[in-house]
C-alpha positions, 0 to 999 in steps of 0.5 A, spaced: 078 347 437 086 343 436 090 343 443 096 343 438 101 347 440 102 353 435 109 355 432 111 361 436 115 366 431 119 373 433 119 377 428 126 382 428 125 387 423 126 396 422 121 397 419 114 397 422 110 396 416 113 389 415 112 388 421 105 390 421 104 386 416 108 380 418 104 379 424 098 379 421 100 373 416 103 369 422 098 371 426 092 369 420 094 362 420 091 355 425 099 353 427 103 359 429 103 366 432 107 372 433 111 371 440 115 378 440 116 384 435 123 387 435 126 393 431 133 392 431 137 386 435 139 389 440 132 389 443 131 382 439 136 379 444 131 380 450 124 379 446 128 371 444 131 371 451 124 372 454 119 368 449 124 362 447 121 361 440 120 356 434 122 361 429 125 367 428 124 371 422 130 376 420 132 383 416 138 383 412 140 390 414 139 392 422 140 397 426 145 398 432 148 390 430 151 387 424 146 384 422 150 377 420 154 378 427 148 377 430 146 371 427 153 368 428 151 369 436 145 367 436 147 360 432 153 360 436 149 360 443 142 358 442 141 355 435 134 357 432 131 356 426 132 363 424 128 366 417 131 372 413 127 376 410 132 380 404 130 385 398 134 382 393 138 386 391 145 385 388 149 387 395 143 383 399 144 377 395 151 376 398 149 379 406 144 374 405 148 368 402 152 369 407 147 369 412 146 362 409 152 360 411 152 362 417 146 358 419 139 361 416 135 356 414 132 361 408 131 367 406 124 370 402 125 375 398 121 382 400 117 386 394 121 391 391 115 395 390 108 395 393 110 392 399 102 391 402 100 387 397 107 384 394 108 382 403 100 379 402 102 375 396 108 373 399 103 369 405 102 362 403 110 362 401 112 365 408 107 361 412 110 354 408 117 356 410 116 358 417 113 351 418 118 349 415 123 352 419 120 350 425 122 343 424 129 344 422 136 342 424 140 347 425 147 349 428 153 354 426 157 351 422 163 349 425 168 352 421 165 359 424 167 356 430 174 353 430 178 359 427 184 356 431 184 350 428 189 346 425 187 345 418 185 339 415 190 333 413 190 334 405 186 328 402 190 323 399 189 324 391 183 319 389 185 315 381 178 317 378 178 311 372 172 313 370 173 318 367 166 320 362 163 320 368 157 326 369 155 328 377 148 331 378 146 335 384 139 336 387 139 341 393 133 346 397 133 348 404 140 348 407 143 346 401 147 352 400 152 350 405 152 343 404 154 344 397 160 348 398 162 342 403 160 337 398 163 341 391 171 344 395 172 337 397 172 334 390 178 335 386 180 340 380 180 334 375 174 331 378 168 330 372 163 335 371 158 337 376 151 340 374 147 344 379 140 346 381 141 349 387 132 352 389 134 359 390 131 366 387 135 368 381 138 374 384 141 369 388 145 364 383 150 369 380 153 371 387 153 364 389 157 360 383 162 366 385 162 365 391 164 357 391 168 358 385 173 362 391 173 355 396 172 349 390 179 347 386 173 346 381 172 352 377 164 354 379 161 358 374 152 359 373 150 356 367 149 359 360 145 355 354 150 351 350 157 351 354 161 345 354 161 340 359 168 338 361 171 336 367 174 340 372 167 345 372 161 345 376 155 349 372 150 353 378 143 353 374 140 360 375 134 362 379 130 362 373 131 357 368 132 349 368 137 346 366 138 340 362 144 336 358 143 336 350 147 332 346 152 335 341 157 331 336 163 333 340 159 331 346 155 334 352 153 341 353 148 345 357 141 347 356 136 351 359 129 352 359 124 357 361 118 352 360 113 351 366 115 349 373 116 343 376 114 340 382 113 348 384 120 349 381 124 351 376 129 351 377 127 344 378 132 337 381 127 333 376 129 336 370 136 335 370 136 328 373 131 326 367 136 328 363 142 325 366 137 318 366 135 319 359 142 321 356 147 319 360 145 311 363 151 309 367 155 314 366 151 319 370 152 319 379 147 323 382 147 327 389 141 328 393 141 334 398 138 338 404 132 340 402 124 341 404 120 337 398 119 331 394 123 335 388 129 330 385 126 323 388 122 321 381 128 323 377 133 320 381 129 313 381 129 314 374 137 315 373 137 309 377 134 304 373 138 306 366 145 305 371 147 311 375 149 310 381 146 315 386 147 317 394 143 321 398 146 326 404 143 321 412 138 325 415 142 327 421 146 332 417 141 334 413 138 341 414 131 339 412 130 331 410 125 332 406 128 331 399 134 325 401 128 322 404 123 321 398 129 319 394 131 314 400 123 312 399 122 311 392 128 306 391 132 312 388 139 311 393 144 307 393 147 310 398 146 314 404 152 318 407 153 324 413 155 330 409 161 330 410 163 323 407 159 324 400 164 327 396 168 321 399 163 316 396 162 319 390 170 318 389 171 312 392 165 311 386 169 314 381 176 310 383 171 304 382 171 300 389 165 299 392 161 302 399 165 295 402 172 296 399 172 304 400 
């Protein structure tokens, strides 16, 4: 019998059925256990104080206290990995994205029909994400704490010399906030950016719209055949692979319904492979926080084709999986904390070496 300490989970959901199903799924695992249940955030505060859990599963819409306010307070006072259990409605996706911005590690969809069977079908994914969350580095983003702080000094404009460059980005767990920080630091005239973020398909349109509000560049959910233009960011929809296609006038987006790669569609490797094949040294690759290895092999092919690649460092990652895999594969030229990734990309585009910047 294993003597290793189990992952301690508190389940917070107003549905007795969901609490029962999650309890069954979690307690059947040898490496995790539910140490408390709570039907609302008010009760959850006491259960969390009593049990000091490793992971909390949290329903998005909760009675007695706004779930987002509960999450903000939790992350301010005692940052704990939180896994959101959300219904994938239009309004639910907005709330779930806000939860991710506030520091939740990830979101899982509640099935719309036959909840009992659907939740049990999700058992493997739920347990995988709980294991991942237990090792995540979580905190409330500073922008939600320092409400009265002085605005940051405006950036000195960067002379972008490599105007023909195209930036391709991969991210997963923790990536919604990481992408916001990276993309909002790019100027309006930056080279085009193509992004694969592992995310349910109901979320990507809302995610792109939220990014568009906080970025100087124009951000959209990619559609098939869009011209790839400077000043624009194209987010892969949650149901399709995103890649580049060469046409007479330049490059356009291409969406595909092929089989998942590395268990994902969209897959970072699919995007990075197309950049390696079509762009060569014109490509700039960025790999941010995320679980797993998606993007490592494609980024190595990009480097071999002449691209410049940068990876997020371990200290600033929520989950140091994808950047670690890319670094260990020898695919990354530079490693930087999240708040300097855009700076390093812009320095490269300005023709500066690491030492000069």
